[in-house]
C-alpha positions in Angstrom: -224.4 25.6 40.7 -225.9 28.8 39.4 -229.5 28.9 40.7 -231.2 29.5 37.4 -229.3 26.7 35.7 -229.8 24.4 38.6 -233.6 24.9 38.3 -233.4 24.3 34.6 -231.2 21.2 35.0 -233.7 19.6 37.4 -236.6 20.6 35.2 -235.1 19.1 32.1 -234.1 15.9 34.0 -237.7 15.4 35.2 -239.2 15.4 31.7 -237.2 13.5 29.2 -236.4 10.0 27.8 -233.4 8.8 26.0 -232.9 8.8 22.3 -230.6 5.8 22.6 -233.3 3.3 23.7 -233.4 1.8 20.3 -229.7 1.3 20.3 -229.6 -1.4 22.9 -229.0 -5.0 22.0 -231.9 -7.4 22.1 -232.2 -9.7 25.1 -229.7 -12.5 24.9 -227.5 -10.7 22.4 -223.8 -11.2 23.2 -222.2 -9.0 20.5 -222.0 -5.3 21.3 -224.3 -3.2 19.3 -222.9 0.2 18.2 -224.6 3.4 16.9 -221.6 5.5 15.9 -220.7 5.6 12.2 -223.9 3.8 11.2 -227.6 4.6 11.3 -228.7 1.0 11.1 -230.2 0.0 14.5 -228.6 -3.4 15.0 -225.1 -3.2 13.7 -222.5 -4.9 16.0 -219.0 -3.8 16.7 -217.3 -6.3 14.5 -219.7 -6.0 11.6 -219.2 -2.3 10.8 -217.6 -0.8 7.7 -215.2 1.2 9.9 -213.3 0.5 13.2 -215.3 1.3 16.4 -213.9 0.9 19.9 -216.3 0.4 22.8 -215.1 1.5 26.2 -217.3 0.1 29.0 -218.4 1.9 32.2 -216.3 -0.6 34.2 -213.1 0.4 32.3 -213.6 3.9 33.4 -214.6 3.0 37.0 -211.7 0.6 37.6 -209.1 3.4 37.6 -207.3 5.4 40.2 -209.0 8.7 39.3 -212.0 7.8 37.1 -212.2 10.5 34.5 -213.3 10.0 30.9 -210.3 11.4 29.0 -207.8 9.4 31.1 -209.8 6.2 30.6 -209.8 6.8 26.8 -206.0 7.4 26.9 -205.1 4.1 28.5 -207.7 2.1 26.5 -207.0 3.5 23.0 -203.5 3.4 21.5 -204.5 6.0 19.0 -205.5 8.6 21.6 -203.0 10.6 23.7 -203.7 12.8 26.7 -200.7 15.0 27.6 -201.0 16.7 31.0 -199.2 20.1 30.6 -198.1 22.4 33.3 -197.1 26.1 33.4 -199.5 26.6 30.5 -202.1 29.0 31.9 -205.6 27.8 31.3 -204.4 24.6 29.6 -203.3 23.3 33.0 -207.1 23.2 33.8 -208.7 22.2 30.5 -206.4 19.7 28.9 -207.0 18.6 25.3 -206.6 15.0 24.0 -205.4 14.0 20.5 -206.6 11.2 18.2 -204.3 9.7 15.5 -201.8 12.5 16.1 -204.1 15.2 14.8 -205.3 18.4 16.6 -207.7 18.1 19.5 -210.4 20.0 17.6 -210.2 17.6 14.6 -212.2 15.0 16.6 -215.9 15.3 17.0 -217.4 14.6 20.4 -221.1 13.5 20.7 -223.3 12.7 23.7 -226.0 10.2 22.8 -225.2 10.9 19.2 -225.7 14.7 19.6 -222.9 17.2 19.1 -221.3 18.3 22.4 -220.2 21.9 22.9 -216.5 22.8 23.0 -214.7 24.6 25.8 -214.3 28.4 25.6 -210.5 28.0 26.0 -208.2 28.2 23.0 -204.8 26.7 23.7 -202.1 29.3 23.1 -199.0 28.3 24.8 -196.3 25.8 23.7 -198.4 22.7 24.3 -199.7 19.9 22.1 -202.9 21.3 20.5 -201.6 24.8 20.3 -204.3 27.0 18.6 -207.2 24.6 19.1 -210.4 24.8 21.1 -211.6 21.3 22.0 -214.4 19.6 24.0 -213.6 19.1 27.7 -214.7 15.5 28.2 -213.9 15.7 31.9 -217.1 17.7 32.3 -218.9 14.4 32.0 -218.9 12.3 35.2 -217.9 8.7 35.0 -221.1 7.6 36.8 -223.4 8.6 34.0 -221.5 6.8 31.3 -222.9 3.5 29.9 -220.3 3.1 27.1 -218.1 5.3 25.0 -217.9 4.5 21.3 -214.9 5.7 19.4 -215.1 5.7 15.6 -211.6 5.7 14.2 -212.6 7.0 10.8 -213.5 10.4 9.3 -217.2 11.1 9.4 -217.9 14.7 8.2 -220.4 13.5 5.7 -222.4 11.9 8.5 -221.9 14.3 11.4 -220.5 17.6 10.0 -217.5 19.7 11.0 -214.6 18.4 13.2 -215.0 14.7 12.4 -211.6 14.4 10.5 -209.7 12.1 12.9 -212.8 10.4 14.2 -215.8 10.6 16.5 -216.1 10.0 20.2 -219.7 9.2 21.2 -220.6 9.1 24.9 -223.7 7.0 25.5 -225.5 7.7 28.8 -227.1 5.3 31.2 -230.8 4.6 30.8 -231.4 2.8 34.1 -234.8 2.7 35.9 -233.4 0.9 38.9 -230.1 0.2 40.6 -227.2 2.5 41.1 -223.8 2.8 42.8 -222.0 5.0 45.3 -218.2 5.1 45.3 -215.4 6.8 47.2 -211.8 6.7 46.2 -208.7 8.3 47.7 -205.2 8.3 46.4 -202.0 10.3 46.2 -198.7 10.5 44.4 -195.9 8.5 46.0 -192.9 9.2 43.9 -189.2 10.0 43.5 -187.9 11.9 40.4 -184.5 12.9 39.0 -183.6 15.9 37.0 -180.6 17.8 35.6 -179.8 20.9 37.7 -177.8 23.8 36.4 -174.6 25.2 37.9 -174.7 27.8 40.6 -172.8 31.1 40.1 -169.2 31.2 41.2 -168.8 31.5 45.0 -172.4 30.4 45.7 -173.2 29.6 49.3 -175.8 27.0 48.4 -175.5 23.4 47.0 -177.1 21.4 44.3 -179.7 18.7 44.4 -180.7 16.5 41.4 -183.6 14.3 42.8 -186.6 14.7 45.1 -189.1 12.5 46.9 -192.7 13.6 47.0 -196.0 12.4 48.5 -198.5 14.8 47.2 -201.5 15.2 44.8 -203.9 13.8 47.4 -207.2 13.2 45.5 -210.6 12.4 46.9 -213.4 11.4 44.5 -217.0 10.9 45.6 -219.4 9.5 43.0 -223.0 8.5 43.0 -225.4 7.4 40.2 -228.9 6.2 40.7 -231.6 4.9 38.3 -235.2 5.7 39.1 -238.6 4.9 37.5 -240.4 7.7 35.8 -244.0 6.5 35.2 -244.7 3.0 34.0 -241.8 2.8 31.5 -239.8 6.0 31.8 -236.6 6.5 33.6 -234.5 9.1 35.4 -230.8 8.4 35.9 -228.9 10.8 38.0 -225.1 11.2 38.6 -223.3 13.3 41.1 -219.6 13.7 41.5 -217.3 15.6 43.8 -213.5 15.8 43.3 -210.9 17.4 45.4 -207.3 17.3 44.2 -204.2 18.8 45.8 -201.5 20.2 43.5 -198.3 18.3 42.8 -194.8 19.8 42.7 -192.3 18.5 40.1 -190.0 21.4 39.8 -186.3 21.2 39.6 -183.6 22.9 41.7 -183.3 26.6 41.1 -179.6 27.3 41.2 -180.0 31.0 40.4 -179.2 33.9 42.7 -182.4 35.0 44.4 -181.5 38.2 46.3 -179.5 41.4 45.5 -175.9 41.3 46.7 -175.2 42.7 50.2 -171.9 44.6 50.2 -170.8 42.7 47.2 -171.5 39.3 48.7 -174.4 36.8 48.5 -177.3 37.5 50.8 -177.2 35.1 53.8 -180.7 34.0 53.0 -179.5 32.4 49.9 -178.1 29.4 51.9 -181.4 28.4 53.3 -183.7 29.4 50.5 -186.1 26.6 49.3 -185.0 26.2 45.7 -187.8 23.8 44.9 -189.8 27.0 44.4 -192.3 26.1 41.7 -195.3 23.8 41.4 -195.1 22.5 37.8 -197.4 19.5 38.1 -201.1 18.7 38.5 -203.2 21.7 39.4 -205.1 22.1 42.7 -208.7 21.3 41.8 -212.1 21.4 43.3 -214.9 20.1 41.1 -218.6 19.4 41.5 -220.6 17.8 38.7 -224.3 17.0 38.1 -225.6 15.0 35.2 -229.1 13.6 34.5 -230.5 11.5 31.7 -234.2 10.9 31.6 -237.1 9.8 29.6 -240.8 9.3 29.3 -243.2 7.4 26.9 -246.3 9.1 25.6 -249.3 7.5 23.9 -249.0 6.7 20.2 -245.4 5.5 20.5 -243.9 9.0 21.1 -240.8 9.0 23.3 -239.5 12.1 24.9 -235.8 12.2 25.8 -233.3 14.6 27.2 -230.4 15.2 29.5 -228.8 18.0 31.4 -225.5 18.7 33.2 -223.7 21.3 35.2 -220.1 21.5 36.5 -218.2 24.0 38.6 -214.5 23.6 38.5 -212.1 25.8 40.5 -208.4 25.3 39.8 -205.1 26.8 40.9 -201.8 26.3 39.1 -198.5 28.0 39.4 -196.5 30.1 37.0 -192.8 30.6 36.9 -191.3 31.8 40.2 -190.3 35.5 40.3 -187.1 36.0 42.3 -186.7 38.7 44.9 -184.1 40.6 42.8 -186.0 40.4 39.5 -187.2 43.6 37.9 -190.8 42.3 37.9 -190.9 42.0 41.7 -191.6 44.7 44.2 -189.5 43.8 47.1 -191.6 45.7 49.6 -194.5 43.3 48.8 -192.5 40.1 48.3 -189.1 40.3 50.0 -188.4 36.7 49.2 -189.9 36.6 45.7 -193.2 35.1 44.8 -194.9 32.3 42.9 -197.9 33.7 41.0 -201.0 31.6 40.9 -203.4 31.3 38.0 -206.8 30.4 39.4 -209.5 29.9 36.7 -213.1 29.2 37.6 -214.8 27.1 34.9 -218.5 26.5 34.7 -220.1 24.2 32.1 -223.8 23.7 31.4 -225.7 21.6 28.9 -229.3 20.6 28.2 -231.0 18.6 25.6 -234.7 17.8 24.8 -236.1 15.7 22.0 -238.7 13.3 20.8 -238.8 10.2 18.7 -242.0 9.0 16.9 -243.1 7.0 13.9 -244.6 8.7 10.8 -245.7 6.0 8.4 -242.6 4.0 7.7 -240.3 6.7 9.0 -238.6 6.7 12.5 -238.4 10.4 13.3 -236.2 12.2 15.7 -236.3 15.9 16.6 -234.1 17.6 19.2 -232.7 20.8 20.5 -229.4 20.9 22.5 -227.7 23.7 24.2 -224.3 24.0 25.9 -222.1 26.7 27.2 -218.6 26.9 28.8 -217.3 29.8 30.7 -213.8 30.5 32.1 -212.9 33.4 34.3 -209.4 34.1 35.5 -208.3 35.3 39.0 -204.6 35.8 39.4 -203.4 35.4 43.0 -200.2 35.9 44.9 -198.9 38.3 42.2 -198.6 42.1 41.6 -198.6 44.8 39.0 -195.0 46.0 39.0 -195.9 49.3 37.4 -198.1 50.2 40.4 -195.2 49.9 42.8 -195.7 49.0 46.5 -199.4 50.0 46.4 -200.1 47.2 44.0 -202.8 44.7 44.8 -201.9 41.0 45.0 -205.1 39.5 43.6 -206.6 40.5 40.2 -209.7 39.8 38.2 -208.1 39.3 34.8 -211.4 38.7 32.8 -212.4 35.7 30.8 -214.5 34.3 28.0 -217.5 32.2 27.2 -218.6 29.9 24.3 -222.2 28.7 23.7 -223.8 26.5 21.2 -227.5 25.9 20.3 -228.3 23.1 17.9 -231.6 22.0 16.3 -231.9 18.6 14.6 -234.5 16.8 12.6 -233.9 13.3 11.1 -235.8 10.4 9.7 -234.8 6.8 9.1 -236.6 4.1 7.2 -236.0 1.0 5.2 -236.9 0.1 1.6 -237.1 -3.3 0.0 -235.3 -2.8 -3.3 -234.4 -6.4 -4.1 -231.0 -6.4 -2.3 -229.8 -8.9 0.3 -231.0 -6.6 3.0 -233.4 -3.7 3.1 -231.9 -0.3 2.0 -231.6 1.8 5.1 -232.1 5.5 4.3 -231.5 8.3 6.8 -232.1 12.0 6.0 -231.7 14.9 8.3 -231.3 18.6 8.7 -229.5 20.7 11.4 -229.3 24.3 12.3 -226.7 25.6 14.8 -225.8 28.9 16.4 -222.4 29.4 18.1 -221.5 32.4 20.2 -218.2 33.6 21.7 -217.7 36.5 24.1 -214.6 37.8 25.8 -214.8 40.3 28.7 -212.0 42.5 30.1 -210.4 42.3 33.5 -210.3 45.0 36.1 -208.1 48.0 35.0 -205.2 47.2 37.4 -204.9 43.7 35.9 -203.7 45.2 32.5 -202.8 48.9 32.8 -199.4 50.5 33.4 -199.3 52.6 36.5 -196.2 54.5 35.6 -193.9 53.4 38.4 -190.4 53.0 36.9 -187.2 51.2 37.7 -183.9 52.9 38.5 -181.4 53.3 35.7 -178.9 50.6 35.0 -175.3 51.3 36.2 -173.2 53.4 33.9 -172.3 53.5 31.0 -176.1 52.8 30.5 -178.2 55.9 30.1 -179.1 57.3 33.5 -182.9 57.5 32.8 -185.6 55.6 34.7 -186.7 52.4 33.1 -190.3 51.5 32.4 -191.8 48.4 34.1 -194.1 45.7 32.8 -197.9 46.4 32.7 -200.6 44.3 34.3 -200.7 41.4 36.7 -197.5 39.3 36.6 -197.8 35.8 34.9 -201.2 36.6 33.3 -202.0 40.3 32.3 -205.7 40.8 32.2 -207.7 41.2 29.1 -208.2 44.8 28.0 -211.4 46.6 26.9 -209.9 46.7 23.4 -209.8 42.9 23.5 -213.5 42.4 24.2 -215.7 40.8 21.7 -219.2 39.3 21.5 -219.9 37.5 18.2 -221.8 34.6 16.8 -222.4 32.7 13.6 -224.9 30.2 12.3 -224.6 27.0 10.3 -227.2 25.0 8.4 -226.8 21.5 7.0 -228.7 18.7 5.3 -227.6 15.1 4.8 -228.5 11.7 3.2 -227.0 8.4 4.4 -227.8 5.0 2.8 -226.6 1.6 3.8 -227.4 -2.0 2.7 -226.1 -5.4 1.9 -225.7 -5.4 -1.9 -225.1 -9.1 -1.8 -225.1 -11.5 1.1 -221.4 -10.8 1.8 -221.0 -7.2 0.6 -222.1 -4.3 2.8 -221.9 -0.8 1.4 -222.8 2.7 2.6 -222.8 6.2 1.2 -223.4 9.6 2.7 -223.4 13.2 1.5 -223.8 16.3 3.6 -224.1 20.0 2.6 -223.3 22.8 5.0 -223.7 26.6 4.9 -221.8 28.8 7.4 -222.6 32.4 7.7 -218.9 33.3 8.1 -216.9 31.2 5.6 -219.5 29.9 3.2 -220.4 26.4 1.9 -219.0 22.9 2.1 -220.0 19.5 0.7 -218.7 16.3 2.2 -219.1 12.7 0.9 -218.3 9.2 2.1 -218.2 5.8 0.5 -217.6 2.7 2.7 -217.8 -1.0 2.1 -217.2 -4.4 3.8 -216.9 -7.8 2.2 -217.2 -11.0 4.3 -215.1 -13.7 2.7 -216.3 -16.1 5.4 -218.0 -15.8 8.8 -214.5 -15.4 10.3 -212.8 -12.9 7.9 -213.7 -9.7 6.2 -212.1 -6.7 4.6 -213.5 -3.1 5.0 -212.6 0.3 3.8 -213.7 3.8 3.1 -213.0 6.9 1.0 -214.2 10.4 1.9 -213.6 14.1 2.1 -214.2 16.1 5.3 -213.8 19.5 6.8 -213.4 21.5 10.0 -214.9 24.9 10.2 -212.8 27.7 11.9 -214.0 28.0 15.5 -215.3 31.2 16.9 -212.5 31.0 19.5 -209.9 31.1 16.7 -211.8 34.0 14.9 -212.5 36.3 17.8 -210.0 35.7 20.6 -207.7 38.6 21.3 -205.2 39.4 24.1 -202.7 42.3 24.4 -199.5 42.8 26.5 -197.2 45.8 26.5 -193.4 45.5 25.9 -191.0 48.4 26.1 -188.4 48.8 23.4 -185.9 51.6 24.1 -188.3 52.9 26.7 -191.1 53.2 24.2 -194.2 51.1 24.9 -195.4 48.7 22.2 -198.5 46.5 22.2 -197.9 42.8 21.5 -201.2 41.3 20.5 -202.8 38.0 19.6 -204.9 39.6 16.8 -208.2 38.6 15.3 -207.6 37.6 11.7 -209.8 40.6 10.8 -207.8 43.1 12.8 -206.3 45.8 10.4 -202.8 45.3 11.8 -203.1 41.5 11.1 -204.5 42.2 7.7 -201.5 44.4 7.0 -199.3 41.4 7.8 -201.2 39.2 5.4 -204.0 37.7 7.5 -207.2 36.7 5.7 -210.7 35.6 6.8 -210.4 32.0 8.0 -211.6 29.3 5.7 -212.5 25.7 6.5 -209.8 23.0 6.7 -210.4 20.3 4.1 -209.5 16.6 4.4 -209.3 13.5 2.2 -209.4 10.2 4.1 -208.8 6.6 3.0 -208.9 3.5 5.1 -208.5 -0.2 4.5 -208.8 -2.8 7.2 -209.4 -6.5 8.0 -211.5 -8.2 10.6 -210.8 -11.7 11.8 -212.8 -13.9 14.2 -211.4 -17.1 15.5 -213.9 -18.6 18.0 -214.1 -16.1 20.8 -211.0 -14.3 19.7 -211.0 -11.3 17.4 -208.4 -9.3 15.5 -208.8 -6.1 13.6 -206.1 -4.3 11.5 -207.0 -0.9 10.0 -204.6 1.3 7.9 -205.5 4.9 7.2 -204.3 8.0 5.4 -205.6 11.5 6.1 -204.5 14.5 4.0 -205.5 17.9 5.4 -205.3 21.1 3.4 -205.3 24.6 4.8 -205.0 23.6 8.5 -205.7 26.6 10.7 -202.7 27.4 12.9 -201.6 30.1 15.3 -198.7 31.9 13.7 -195.3 32.5 15.2 -194.9 35.6 17.4 -193.9 38.2 14.9 -191.8 40.5 17.0 -188.9 41.3 14.8 -187.7 44.9 14.4 -188.6 44.9 10.7 -192.1 43.8 11.5 -192.5 46.7 14.0 -191.0 49.2 11.6 -193.3 47.9 8.8 -196.4 48.4 10.9 -195.2 51.9 12.0 -194.7 52.8 8.3 -198.4 51.9 7.6 -199.6 54.1 10.5 -200.0 51.4 13.2 -198.2 53.5 15.9 -197.4 51.7 19.1 -198.0 48.2 17.8 -195.0 46.1 18.2 -196.2 42.9 16.4 -198.0 39.8 17.5 -199.6 36.6 16.1 -202.8 35.6 14.4 -204.6 32.5 13.2 -204.1 31.6 9.5 -204.9 28.9 7.1 -202.1 27.3 5.1 -200.5 24.2 6.6 -200.9 21.0 4.7 -200.2 17.6 6.3 -200.3 14.0 5.4 -201.0 11.5 8.2 -200.6 7.7 7.7 -200.9 4.9 10.2 -202.3 1.6 11.2 -204.3 0.4 14.2 -204.2 -3.2 15.5 -206.6 -4.6 18.2 -206.7 -8.2 19.3 -209.0 -9.6 22.0 -209.4 -13.0 23.5 -211.8 -13.8 26.4 -210.9 -17.1 28.1 -212.9 -19.1 30.6 -210.2 -21.1 32.5 -212.7 -22.9 34.7 -211.3 -23.2 38.3 -208.6 -20.6 37.4 -211.2 -18.0 36.6 -212.2 -15.9 33.6 -209.7 -13.8 31.7 -210.1 -11.1 29.1 -206.9 -10.4 27.1 -206.5 -7.3 24.9 -203.4 -6.3 22.9 -203.5 -3.2 20.8 -201.1 -0.9 19.0 -201.0 2.2 16.9 -198.5 3.6 14.4 -199.0 7.1 13.2 -196.7 9.4 11.2 -197.5 12.9 10.2 -195.6 14.9 7.5 -196.0 18.7 7.0 -196.0 19.3 3.3 -196.7 23.0 3.1 -196.5 26.0 5.5 -198.2 29.4 5.1 -196.6 32.5 3.7 -197.9 36.0 3.0 -196.7 38.4 0.4 -196.3 41.2 3.0 -194.0 39.3 5.2 -192.1 37.7 2.4 -191.2 41.2 1.1 -189.4 42.0 4.4 -185.6 41.3 4.7 -185.1 39.0 6.4 -188.6 37.5 5.9 -190.0 36.3 9.3 -191.5 32.8 9.2 -195.2 32.3 9.9 -194.8 28.7 10.9 -191.2 27.8 11.9 -189.5 24.5 12.6 -190.7 24.2 16.2 -194.3 24.1 15.1 -193.6 21.9 12.1 -191.7 19.4 14.2 -194.4 19.5 16.8 -196.9 18.3 14.2 -194.5 15.6 13.0 -192.9 14.3 16.2 -194.7 16.0 19.2 -196.8 12.9 19.8 -195.5 9.3 19.8 -195.5 7.6 16.5 -196.1 4.3 18.2 -198.2 3.3 21.2 -198.9 -0.2 22.4 -201.2 -1.5 25.2 -201.5 -4.9 26.7 -204.1 -5.6 29.3 -205.8 -8.5 31.1 -208.9 -8.5 33.3 -209.3 -11.5 35.6 -212.2 -12.7 37.7 -212.2 -15.6 40.2 -215.1 -15.8 42.7 -215.1 -12.7 44.8 -211.7 -11.6 43.5 -211.0 -9.7 40.3 -208.1 -7.6 39.0 -206.7 -5.6 36.1 -203.2 -5.5 34.7 -202.2 -3.1 32.0 -199.0 -2.0 30.4 -198.7 0.9 28.0 -195.7 1.7 25.9 -195.3 5.2 24.5 -192.9 5.7 21.6 -190.3 8.5 21.5 -191.3 12.1 21.4 -189.5 15.3 20.3 -189.6 18.6 22.1 -188.1 20.8 19.2 -186.3 24.1 19.5 -185.6 26.9 17.1 -182.0 25.8 17.4 -181.6 22.2 16.3 -178.8 21.7 18.7 -181.3 22.2 21.5 -183.8 19.6 20.4 -184.9 17.3 23.2 -185.8 13.7 22.4 -187.7 11.7 25.0 -187.0 7.9 24.8 -189.8 5.3 24.8 -191.4 4.5 28.2 -193.6 1.7 29.5 -196.1 2.4 32.2 -197.7 -0.4 34.2 -201.1 -0.1 36.0 -202.5 -2.7 38.4 -205.7 -3.0 40.4 -207.0 -5.7 42.7 -210.7 -5.9 43.7 -212.5 -8.0 46.3 -216.3 -8.3 46.7 -216.7 -8.1 50.5 -220.5 -8.5 50.3 -223.0 -8.8 47.4 -223.1 -5.0 47.3 -219.7 -3.8 48.7 -216.5 -4.1 46.7 -213.0 -2.8 47.8 -210.2 -2.1 45.4 -206.5 -1.2 45.8 -204.3 -0.1 42.9 -201.4 1.8 41.5 -201.1 3.7 38.2 -197.6 4.0 36.9 -196.5 1.3 39.3 -192.8 1.6 38.5 -192.8 5.4 38.8 -191.8 6.2 35.2 -191.0 9.8 34.1 -190.1 11.3 30.7 -186.4 12.0 30.1 -185.7 15.3 31.9 -184.4 18.3 30.0 -180.6 18.9 30.1 -179.8 21.8 32.4 -179.3 24.0 29.3 -183.0 23.9 28.5 -184.2 24.5 32.1 -182.3 27.6 33.2 -184.9 28.6 35.8 -185.1 25.1 37.3 -188.9 25.5 37.4 -189.7 23.0 34.6 -187.4 20.0 34.4 -189.7 18.0 32.0 -191.3 18.7 28.6 -195.0 19.3 28.4 -195.0 17.1 25.3 -194.7 14.0 27.4 -197.7 11.9 26.3 -198.3 10.6 29.9 -197.5 13.8 31.9 -194.8 13.9 34.6 -196.4 13.1 38.0 -195.1 9.7 38.8 -196.7 6.8 40.7 -200.3 7.2 42.0 -201.6 4.7 44.6 -205.2 4.6 45.7 -208.0 2.7 47.4 -211.7 2.6 46.4 -215.0 1.4 47.8 -218.0 0.7 45.6 -221.5 0.1 47.0 -224.2 -1.1 44.7 -227.6 0.5 45.4 
């Protein structure tokens, strides 16, 4: 932990109390009280106007690798958590999606306060391309009390990003108790793939399967509640995680070495052709989180929390063969596997106070968060520097920070309705900053070393070589930026029972952003109880998502040579003159219109909810195609942009319609001598249709006109996440024994290609997780379990789509491609 932030984290932790105190259920209350989607203090989970899922701390704890995002993925059919590989920084910070929408279209809160996003914008061919989302794995499992997931739009209540829904992490508020845990596990798996065909006369064979025992993972966790004064608390959580990388590469059938006297090099026969990692990254992660509070005289409560995480990761790129032009054989005579090693640091702090002013319950707070990602590229080289090249480079990085000020008040009025009218008003001011810094010169420059000419009849002139560090060229000084924006908002939220059976709420929120302008959002929601056991609920609203600073200010540049002439290929800022020449405009907010209609049924202890939804989004912000066509380059040259070969930029203009339905059924059953059971069956159906794609007059005038958003990206929106997902789980307790069984079925998924004949459909798969627990003493519990018990994998690519052998599976798989994970865990109650 950075020394200054460590001191600040401890100082904040020692001062504050929790704003969520008033959110706890009264003593003896059996129904779960929720705070997300409502500002009424005693609303229970089955009595809301919109669907809210509650994920308990035990659900997160009782997993092989207890991490927040993975726990949400297996608990919520509407949430998916792909685990991509060979995707640069996205290997390390992996986004999740709710209801098939983009990762940045879900708002994340901590104790009902906006959480800062990661500094990474996802650029490669993964789900969530072009988005910058919150990294929920910066929150240790030990500090979590519950997680509430509002499956409904809520921009009128919370502001930008809440189009698909809201995830609210509620922190522990314990004055006593605690728990220490240690878990250890590894992947024990066998996988199959489709290898290619070796060249004629090859001296090596072919393999199409592999057994692996890897990905060893050690997780140490501790949380402790402590008294702070007579009624205050300080809850601390510490976590240390160490994970080895996994290898799920295929068999590389390609020739590795130059020919020797016209024959294959003898080393080919014994070369390890499982030469890539392609799996989970190597990871070392340390996390600290504190939530604390203190009561002052006069009913004033101070609250706050702070966190810090260091994460060092290492993931592989594509293998560079010895004979490839981008290898220097004097440095790597057998080729090399370049390693991307980002260092991520994440910090947050919040301080606030609640008090009573007349009939008003007031809340004022300030929250701050920042996320920084710096890239070191290891086991690589800069080919243009020749044999003198370094093999480790500082490639630069970026940082995002967010400072938010909130003031709100809630009170109730007696206006002659069946319940008091709950009125909430508030204001918010927020500053967001984004900065990108360059890497060392050797990570991006061209050193001038050339390659020998190709054999005749090719021109007998030296050939230029690639610039910068292989696999990840560093950011250049011309890419650097340091920008910020401010946003101001006000809102009003009212809720009441109009009659004994009719609950209604309304909210309106106005926003002003210093970059794109103003926005107004509104929401109407209602619920009618036909009987104590049946109700209908629904909502209508409009929402928005502001363009992120990452989308507005990220830039990267690489150099390609065309006919021996260097051209810069750039991810442009939308304001860059070259991007403007291609039709880029200042980014505007995405706009949404949401409708939902659902039913709630209660039958004794059993419950059933069914909620249908429609989300129409206009002017979605996307990252354009790579515009590298000859006519694009010639057009830019004609306008005076010499040496710019093309690139891509963020642009508004995609319209989508998403429709679906969520079903959740739960039944707790006390079977007496057989034990207690808790059954849950849940399912989600989501279908997205792209109804409009962006065009610009400048590109449309070219012949042929290059597309800005082609079929790969369109079909990724429509079929890149499963349209159906079902989960069935049961928790069982009998004396000192307990256990969990869970089955998750993922529907089919498409990995599209520019050529429809190369589209790759992955068939539905069902993953089974099991865990058994035994309470050895009153304090000590042991657990054994397996995730993906039957070792399921997505359908592998045909050999045609995996010419390198490095990546036999699609990154679009909704459950990754790492296979069975077996583990043991010890928990000790403090």
